[in-house]
TISE-437467 format. One line per field, with one value per residue: residue number from 1; x, y, z of N, C-alpha, C in turn. Coordinates in steps of 0.001 Angstrom, whole numbers. Atoms other than C-alpha are relative to their C-alpha. Layout:
<rokes>
nr = [NUM; ...]
n.xx = [X; ...]
n.yy = [Y; ...]
n.zz = [Z; ...]
ca.xx = [X; ...]
ca.yy = [Y; ...]
ca.zz = [Z; ...]
c.xx = [X; ...]
c.yy = [Y; ...]
c.zz = [Z; ...]
</rokes>
This chain:
<rokes>
nr = [1; 2; 3; 4; 5; 6; 7; 8; 9; 10; 11; 12; 13; 14; 15; 16; 17; 18; 19; 20; 21; 22; 23; 24; 25; 26; 27; 28; 29; 30; 31; 32; 33; 34; 35; 36; 37; 38; 39; 40; 41; 42; 43; 44; 45; 46; 47; 48; 49; 50; 51; 52; 53; 54; 55; 56; 57; 58; 59; 60; 61; 62; 63; 64; 65; 66; 67; 68; 69; 70; 71; 72; 73; 74; 75; 76; 77; 78; 79; 80; 81; 82; 83; 84; 85; 86; 87; 88; 89; 90; 91; 92; 93; 94; 95; 96; 97; 98; 99; 100; 101; 102; 103; 104; 105; 106; 107; 108; 109; 110; 111; 112; 113; 114; 115; 116; 117; 118; 119; 120; 121; 122; 123; 124; 125; 126; 127; 128; 129; 130; 131; 132; 133; 134; 135; 136; 137; 138; 139; 140; 141; 142; 143; 144; 145; 146; 147; 148; 149; 150; 151; 152; 153; 154; 155; 156; 157; 158; 159; 160; 161; 162; 163; 164; 165; 166; 167; 168; 169; 170; 171; 172; 173; 174; 175; 176; 177; 178; 179; 180; 181; 182; 183; 184; 185; 186; 187; 188; 189; 190; 191; 192; 193; 194; 195; 196; 197; 198; 199; 200; 201; 202; 203; 204; 205; 206; 207; 208; 209; 210; 211; 212; 213; 214; 215; 216; 217; 218]
n.xx = [-1627; -740; 405; -307; -1156; -443; 252; -1374; -1182; -919; 81; -116; -1566; -331; -27; -1152; -852; -438; 450; -1089; 34; 1295; 1450; -12; 488; 1596; 622; -127; 872; 1175; 205; 627; 1841; 518; -312; -1521; -1262; -1343; -961; 911; 170; -758; -1264; 52; 91; -1511; -609; 781; -523; -1451; 103; 368; -826; -1005; -488; 57; -1119; -1140; 192; -50; -1158; -326; -1107; -1376; -881; 51; 1194; -170; -488; 955; 1030; 263; 486; 1265; 892; -1070; 467; 1565; -437; -294; 1490; 633; -807; 99; 1238; 106; -1262; 397; -168; -1327; 210; 254; -529; -1288; 75; -86; -1369; -635; 1089; 305; -1883; -615; -1836; -494; 33; 1052; -477; 895; 1297; 180; 513; -1461; -386; 704; -167; -1481; 29; 1007; 216; -666; 1921; 594; -716; 395; 1266; -60; -307; 1191; 594; -473; 273; 804; 413; 177; 1459; 776; 590; 595; 1238; 228; 1373; -128; 1068; 342; -179; -95; -372; -1620; 33; 614; -1121; -1242; 155; 641; -1200; -818; -768; -1043; 182; -789; 776; 950; 64; 534; -874; 938; 1155; 1047; -29; -1530; -78; 349; -1852; -1287; 81; 750; -814; -179; 788; -393; -817; 467; 824; -624; -592; 922; 974; 1015; 1358; 246; 1143; -314; -181; -1999; -1327; 29; -184; -1659; 61; -154; -933; -1390; 280; -565; -1561; -582; -1303; 313; 680; -634; -882; 340; 774; -1490; -773; 627; 77; -1040]
n.yy = [222; -1196; 259; 1448; 50; -496; 903; 1200; -177; 1041; 436; -1413; 34; 927; -903; -555; 805; 851; -765; -598; -1344; -240; -838; -637; -1147; 181; 913; -1140; -1334; -168; -773; -1183; 545; 578; -510; 660; -580; 1005; -336; 971; 1725; 1270; 616; 1532; 42; 145; 1161; 1389; -491; -116; 1377; 841; -862; 672; 914; -15; -275; 1213; 1199; -138; 40; 912; 1044; -592; -459; -1633; -368; -969; -1781; -550; -50; -1469; -602; -268; -1068; -856; -758; 64; -713; -1073; -358; -544; -1674; -739; -866; 95; 289; 653; 1425; 417; 677; 1575; 1111; 1005; 534; 1478; 647; 800; 1542; 932; 239; -513; 81; -1819; -1362; -1104; -1017; -187; 731; -771; 1150; 495; -766; 501; 1453; 17; -1656; -718; -2013; -1441; 226; -1409; -1161; -159; -494; -1492; -556; -220; -789; -1697; -385; -872; -1476; -606; -30; -338; -833; 329; -706; 764; 1033; 2014; 347; 631; 1444; 925; 1525; 307; -195; 1022; 1223; -145; 520; 1495; 366; 363; -1155; -117; -1282; -721; -424; -642; -1311; -1097; -1301; -910; -809; 735; 433; 247; 1829; 1433; 99; 1111; 1433; 1098; 728; 1194; 1110; 1339; 493; 1335; 813; 819; 657; 1121; 475; -235; -290; -1112; -205; -246; -1162; -8; -69; -743; -1075; -49; -761; -1391; -454; 398; -645; -1484; 214; 1405; 801; 106; 1326; 1292; -67; 340; 1049; 1201; -36; 812; 898; 772]
n.zz = [294; -654; -1326; -462; 28; -1032; -1416; -35; 65; 1052; 1066; 533; 285; 520; 1176; -709; -50; 1026; 863; 678; -29; 1535; -916; -1573; -368; -86; -1304; -974; 230; -444; -1182; -68; 221; -1142; -1553; -161; -525; -233; -865; -532; -129; -1366; 65; -141; 1440; 865; 95; 620; 1776; 439; -30; 951; 1407; -76; -482; 1123; 679; -613; 401; 1434; 437; -999; 657; 336; -1044; -399; -42; -1528; 504; 1227; -743; -894; 1040; 468; -1270; 129; 904; -898; -862; 908; 421; -981; -1089; 479; 193; -1409; -597; -906; -76; -443; -1481; -16; 857; -1019; -1520; 774; 58; -1422; -146; 1087; -135; -1163; 354; 942; -746; 696; -24; -73; -817; -1092; -885; -682; -768; -1102; -744; -816; -1211; -15; 8; 1188; 721; -463; 512; 1300; 264; -604; 1102; 902; -812; 665; 1621; -363; -579; 935; 1002; -495; -1779; -1116; 257; 824; -737; -280; -20; -805; -371; -1492; 227; -515; -1069; -814; 177; -795; -1009; -335; -100; 1339; 544; -462; -1142; 219; 745; -186; 161; -1100; 141; 1264; -369; 689; 1653; 845; -384; 1099; 1126; 0; -443; 1612; 711; -991; 44; 1112; -309; -435; 297; 936; -1100; -830; 1116; -318; 925; -371; 1108; 677; -972; -220; 1540; 669; -1128; 9; 1258; -248; -988; 1247; 1177; -304; 277; -75; -537; -1665; -237; 825; -957; -564; -441; 356; -1476; -1496; -109; -709]
ca.xx = [-18533; -17077; -19024; -17819; -14213; -13923; -15162; -12462; -9291; -7168; -8640; -7685; -3929; -3792; -4537; -1741; 780; 427; -530; 2434; 3368; 715; -2400; -977; -2406; -5524; -5909; -4199; -6869; -9612; -9229; -10498; -13681; -14527; -15389; -11765; -8503; -5071; -3904; -6889; -6653; -5541; -1738; -3088; -4642; -1154; 321; -2121; -1803; 1889; 2091; 383; 1954; 5410; 4482; 3153; 6254; 8627; 6757; 6429; 9919; 11192; 13106; 15412; 18656; 18513; 14644; 15056; 16736; 14085; 11377; 12815; 13345; 10014; 8761; 11574; 10084; 6300; 8526; 9509; 5757; 4100; 6620; 6368; 3233; 2912; 5818; 4027; 3807; 7366; 6536; 4582; 6613; 10006; 7842; 6868; 10306; 11359; 8123; 9159; 13172; 14495; 18013; 17452; 19054; 17182; 18765; 17469; 14453; 12555; 10950; 15084; 15264; 12367; 12647; 16690; 15728; 12284; 12428; 14233; 10245; 9373; 11755; 10862; 7236; 8167; 9932; 6682; 4895; 6849; 6467; 3381; 2611; 5076; 2640; 165; -1079; -1960; -4951; -5882; -9272; -8664; -11158; -13234; -13087; -15221; -14918; -11298; -11539; -13812; -11305; -8598; -10411; -10316; -7416; -5271; -4555; -1204; -1064; 1801; -478; -3280; -2185; -3748; -1470; -3298; -6306; -9440; -9345; -5820; -6228; -8124; -5232; -2744; -4701; -6131; -3242; -2705; -6176; -5638; -2786; -4686; -7379; -4876; -2976; -5877; -7666; -10704; -14286; -15094; -18137; -18033; -18559; -14952; -13189; -14697; -13791; -10091; -10155; -10796; -8381; -5505; -6767; -5846; -2144; -1368; 2466; 1772; -800; 1274; 4410; 2905; 800; 4315; 6022; 3231; 3197; 6350]
ca.yy = [-8146; -5007; -5759; -9492; -8324; -5835; -8262; -10752; -9019; -12042; -12206; -8287; -8837; -11783; -9971; -7335; -9928; -12035; -8834; -7838; -4186; -4702; -4467; -3720; -324; -1474; -3817; -879; 1816; -254; 1437; 4476; 2726; 1191; 1761; 311; 1376; -550; 1045; -1213; -4664; -7268; -7860; -11425; -10939; -10169; -13051; -15671; -14402; -13732; -17388; -19033; -16499; -18131; -20984; -21401; -19789; -22141; -25090; -24006; -23190; -26184; -27976; -25019; -24423; -20545; -21231; -19647; -16599; -16339; -16507; -13536; -11964; -11859; -10795; -8176; -6797; -7030; -5066; -2461; -1707; -1314; 1600; 2960; 4017; 3532; 3954; 2189; -872; -1091; -2233; -4919; -6433; -6693; -7857; -10889; -11312; -11874; -14915; -16103; -15145; -15108; -15405; -11757; -9103; -6017; -3000; -228; -1489; 1074; -2510; -3779; -908; -1303; -4303; -3329; 449; 1259; 4928; 5824; 4811; 7496; 9810; 9787; 10184; 13557; 14524; 13881; 15473; 18802; 18789; 18680; 21775; 23048; 22453; 24166; 27304; 27303; 29370; 26911; 24331; 20895; 18518; 17015; 12895; 11880; 8184; 8297; 10119; 7508; 4468; 6359; 5085; 1153; -268; -1290; 2302; 3156; 5871; 7664; 8711; 10478; 13831; 15221; 18340; 19303; 21634; 18926; 20046; 19480; 15474; 13611; 14488; 12969; 10377; 8582; 7218; 5009; 4127; 2867; 971; -886; -1874; -3209; -4776; -6625; -7103; -5342; -4798; -1341; 442; 2478; 5671; 5127; 4932; 7198; 9730; 8328; 9409; 12785; 13005; 11305; 13714; 16918; 15509; 12413; 12792; 12774; 9749; 7734; 8468; 7781; 5034; 2820; 4111; 2241; -582; -1924]
ca.zz = [-13278; -11448; -8090; -7906; -8480; -5791; -2997; -4267; -4525; -5227; -8139; -8981; -7664; -9513; -12878; -11518; -11263; -14608; -16743; -19199; -20132; -23138; -20588; -16832; -17126; -17925; -14851; -12977; -14063; -12756; -9514; -11069; -12283; -9309; -5743; -5039; -3640; -4419; -1076; 718; -460; 2415; 2664; 3278; -665; -2022; -479; -1541; -5377; -5286; -3831; -6413; -8936; -7886; -7379; -10873; -12443; -10502; -11893; -15345; -15628; -13190; -16048; -17125; -15169; -14838; -13784; -9792; -11771; -14352; -11420; -9574; -12562; -13406; -9606; -10200; -12979; -11620; -8499; -11244; -12675; -9749; -7683; -10525; -10613; -6625; -4456; -1906; -3185; -3028; 765; -427; -2966; -315; 2442; -573; -1502; 2028; 1652; -1316; -1652; 1742; 428; -2106; -990; -1450; -1866; -265; 1678; 3646; 5294; 6034; 7536; 9771; 10872; 12237; 13643; 13775; 15106; 11393; 10087; 12422; 11585; 7970; 8783; 10708; 7912; 5361; 8067; 7095; 3751; 4250; 6037; 3599; 944; 2728; 4755; 7574; 6407; 3829; 4813; 5312; 4221; 6606; 7768; 10557; 9149; 9751; 12964; 14253; 13165; 15030; 17928; 17611; 19185; 16414; 15476; 16251; 19307; 17891; 15243; 16865; 16285; 19727; 19468; 16750; 16358; 14869; 11108; 10541; 12361; 8937; 6597; 8238; 9999; 6636; 5495; 8779; 8952; 5121; 6245; 9007; 7139; 4453; 7372; 9287; 6104; 7492; 5864; 5169; 3075; 278; 2637; 4179; 685; -738; 2376; 2094; -1654; -833; 2045; -724; -3159; -1163; -639; -2265; -1711; 2296; 1975; -22; 1827; 4766; 4714; 2808; 6198; 8330; 6603; 7929]
c.xx = [707; -75; 1023; 1833; 939; -259; 432; 1613; 1275; -312; 833; 1929; 470; 149; 940; 1532; 52; -369; 1370; 276; -879; -1374; 275; -749; -1280; -230; 79; -1632; -1516; -197; -797; -1335; -865; -426; 935; 838; 1176; 125; -855; 30; 1258; 1409; -531; -597; 1605; 327; -537; 187; 888; 610; -338; 505; 1748; -234; -588; 1074; 994; -167; -17; 1873; 1183; 1245; 1589; 1093; -110; -1678; -348; 303; -768; -1555; -27; 320; -955; -759; 798; -534; -1479; 456; -469; -1605; -321; 198; -13; -644; -658; 951; -115; 166; 1226; 221; -527; 672; 1275; -994; -766; 1389; 176; -1005; 774; 1837; 425; 1126; -145; 257; -726; 878; -926; -1461; -579; -293; 1311; -68; -761; 113; 1531; -382; -1605; -441; 276; -1285; -516; 297; -1047; -1514; -385; 484; -938; -541; 149; -581; -1694; -1107; 706; -423; -999; -353; -496; -1827; -1047; -1184; 590; -1542; -496; 476; -550; -191; 1370; -189; -397; 1124; 438; 27; 298; 1981; 813; 682; 1248; 174; 730; -447; -1436; -230; -970; -191; -689; -1084; -794; 594; 720; 168; -352; 1142; 941; -345; -515; 955; 231; -953; -380; 638; -796; -989; 1216; 495; -1096; -1103; -1842; -902; 199; -1252; 632; -105; 1369; 742; -201; 505; 1930; 492; 351; 1277; 1305; 76; 706; 1191; 398; 1461; 150; -1115; 920; 1170; -220; -384; 1440; 506; -629; -300; 611; -199]
c.yy = [1063; -434; -1090; 627; 1424; -985; -1157; 826; -670; -37; 1806; -55; -1386; 271; 869; -738; -618; 1320; 488; 1927; -119; 819; 53; 1604; 140; -513; 1627; 1008; -931; 885; 1294; -134; -654; 643; -779; 1096; -1031; -47; -1190; -1342; -299; -76; -1525; -389; -437; -1433; -1138; -19; -431; -1615; -881; 569; -1407; -1409; -674; 346; -1288; -1328; 1; 623; -947; -802; 1114; 196; 1223; -21; 885; 1593; 360; 412; 1591; 1322; 1194; 1010; 1256; 1569; 399; 1498; 1695; 1046; 541; 1310; 416; 720; 598; -217; -835; -1613; -278; -760; -1637; -667; -512; -550; -1510; -93; -739; -1071; -681; -287; 354; 44; 1688; 857; 1197; 1336; 1347; 609; 239; -1510; -542; 758; 499; -241; 306; 1257; 399; 1222; 560; 206; 1472; 1494; 922; 535; 1253; 711; 254; 765; 1334; 775; -206; 1316; 912; 590; 675; 1294; 78; 401; -970; -931; -695; -986; -745; -1625; -341; -1325; -497; 631; -1030; -1660; 446; -36; -1421; -73; -325; 1143; 406; 1347; 1082; 645; 851; 920; 1045; 1256; 823; 219; -1078; 251; -94; -1409; -841; 73; -604; -1338; -1199; -857; -1362; -838; -1217; -1406; -1141; -436; -302; -1089; -1007; -561; 363; 457; 1517; 390; 868; 1982; 507; -216; 1238; 1525; 182; 376; 1349; 321; -552; 1042; 1650; -216; -812; -95; 18; -1690; -1093; -386; -289; -1207; -1310; 325; -802; -1094; -1505; -545]
c.zz = [1608; 1310; 445; 173; 1612; 1220; -89; -612; -201; -1205; -1226; 71; -901; -1803; 316; -717; -1214; -936; -72; -50; -735; 1187; 1999; 285; -698; 1197; 1003; 387; 696; 1487; -375; -524; 1121; 1041; 182; -6; 87; 1556; 884; -362; 863; -539; -283; -1786; -761; 17; -457; -1754; -48; 173; -1047; -1157; -82; -422; -1689; -843; 540; -600; -1436; -604; 761; -1039; -641; 1325; 704; 153; 1192; -438; -716; 497; 727; -529; 67; 1058; 364; -1107; 492; 979; -513; -341; 1105; 609; -1127; -300; 1090; 584; 1484; 39; -274; 1190; -29; -587; 988; 915; -528; -421; 1101; 403; -595; -146; 783; -230; -1136; 838; -787; 798; 580; 166; 656; 797; 530; 948; 886; 958; 610; 973; -394; 428; -1097; -546; 922; 290; -1452; 75; 470; -643; -1486; 544; -482; -681; -200; 451; -307; -1355; 11; 1111; 948; 427; -914; 1061; -830; -208; 1478; 377; 1247; 4; 700; 1460; 1217; -91; 1212; 2056; 570; 637; -343; -364; 944; 468; -275; -1278; 121; -221; 916; 39; -962; -145; -1468; -1207; -865; 437; -1679; -950; 34; 1192; -1152; -210; 786; 243; -1564; 544; 1156; -314; -1250; 1258; 686; -1345; 76; -345; 5; -1258; -752; 453; 591; -1361; -540; 570; 17; -1157; 321; 812; -783; -361; 519; 484; -387; 146; 1673; -147; -234; 1102; 945; 353; -543; 1130; 1088; -533; 873; 1732]
</rokes>
């Protein structure tokens, strides 16, 4: 059953969307029990599952005058739950909000900012890299990532994040979140070896990985 869920991420996303406060953590924790990562769920899976969820809610509440407001409130509650546990989900939820609630104003949305001024996002990523450097001594041993380094040669990988100016040992940790974002955006296939390597690189500095991943999604 677990392997089936991993191969059908739409099912996991729908389970997360439909969960309430009581069972949300149980669904969320599957990522720690399976060869699976929420970071690598294809963006298309989020859109399909969210589309079904919003359509179901709109149909169920169609007879109520405040039905549409209740649907929006429900979606915002989901946004709050997931971003509390993983800030990068804010980007995903804001993107979905733009699709299903195009007139909804999103305050403090990096996605909206990226659409207006992409160069600002590059500045945010550089700031996060400086924080990464501040948390680790230059003599510290960084984990390797041969599969990540191989992935960065693909044509879709953003050239501005190749980190050619750095010595080899410092590159995998920096490149890992951008590889993960590329997998999510493209819905690309990957094997468990790459998944475990990404887990290892994220565990070295989760703050950097999650922040860079979030900024790479727009």
